[in-house]
N, C-alpha and C positions, 0 to 999 in steps of 0.2 A: 466250615467255612464253606458257603457254595459259589462259583464265579462270581453272580449278581454282587454279596457283598462283599470281594476283594477290589473289582473296578467297579471303580463309580461311573453313571450309564453318560453315555452325551449328552443325554438331553442337560445333566448338572454339570455339564465340563462346557455346554454352549452355555448358559445362562453367568457359565462362572466368567469366561470368555466376554458375553457380550455387560455385564458388568465390571470389568476391566478395559471394554472399551469408551463404556461410558465414559468414565471416572477419566479415561485421557480424556474424554472430550471437551468434561466440563473446567480442568483444566487448560486447556488452551483456554480456554472460553472466555475463564475466566485473568489471563495473562495477557490474552488483544486485546478484552477493553481495558486490563489496566495501560497497556501501550498506548488505544486508540484516543486513552484521556491525557494522558501525559503528550501523547503529538501535540493535542491541543491545545491543551493549556500552554505549550515553546508556542503554538503560532498564533496565537490572542497574543499572549509576551510579549515579543519580538516580529508578530507583521510577517517573517518571511524566515523561511528554515531553505539552507541548502544543503548541497554532499555532495560527492566523488563514488561512485554506483557504475560500476564493470564500466572502468576508464572514458567516463563521460559523466560530466558535471548537473547536478539537478540543485532546482531551483522551483521552491513550492512557499507563494505567497498570494498572504486576504486579501482579497477585493471587499472594498468597507465605504461605499459612496451612499453620498444619501440615494442617489438615480440606480445603484446593481451593487450588489452584493455574492457575492459566490467566491472561488478562487482560479487561479492561476497556476501553471506548472510549464514548467521549459527547462529542457532537457537540450545539451551543449553537448557535442565533441570538436576534438580535432579533425580535418580535414585535409586532405594537400592536390587539389587540383592544378595541372602548370605550373610546376615549382613553386607555388604561392602559398602559403600559411593561413588555411580559412576556420569558423567556425560554422559546424554546421547544428539550426538552436530548430525544434520541432518543439510549437509552444500552444499547449491547453489550453483554451477558459473555460468554467462550469460555471454560468448564471443563479441562483432560480431567483432571486430578484429582479426586475417585476416580473419574470414568468426565466420556465426552464430556457437555457439556452444553451449550447456546445460547439463552439465553434476553435479550429484548430490551423493553424500557420505553422509551412517551413520556409525558416530563410537565412543565406547564407549569406555571415558581417567577416568580409573579406582586406587582409590591411595593405 
């Protein structure tokens, strides 16, 4: 047996590595599309989704009126300016009907 027969060539190793990466990317694509499907169904069924992510309350809601269609997302977190308790909101609205429009607003809600 020669050295060439004993060790697989770098070309075949590269080919196996590419097959493995392609399989991993395909599995990831299938998993993400499945998550996207259930995410969309949940949003349509409830009208809004909420979650607590990294000490912030995140709210995603569907905008579906006769004049406008789109999504809104609000991220709210606690801030404490001058010994008061406040929540800072970062809100983004994305509309695709009647035309693509993106609007962002930030405001504080202090008690």
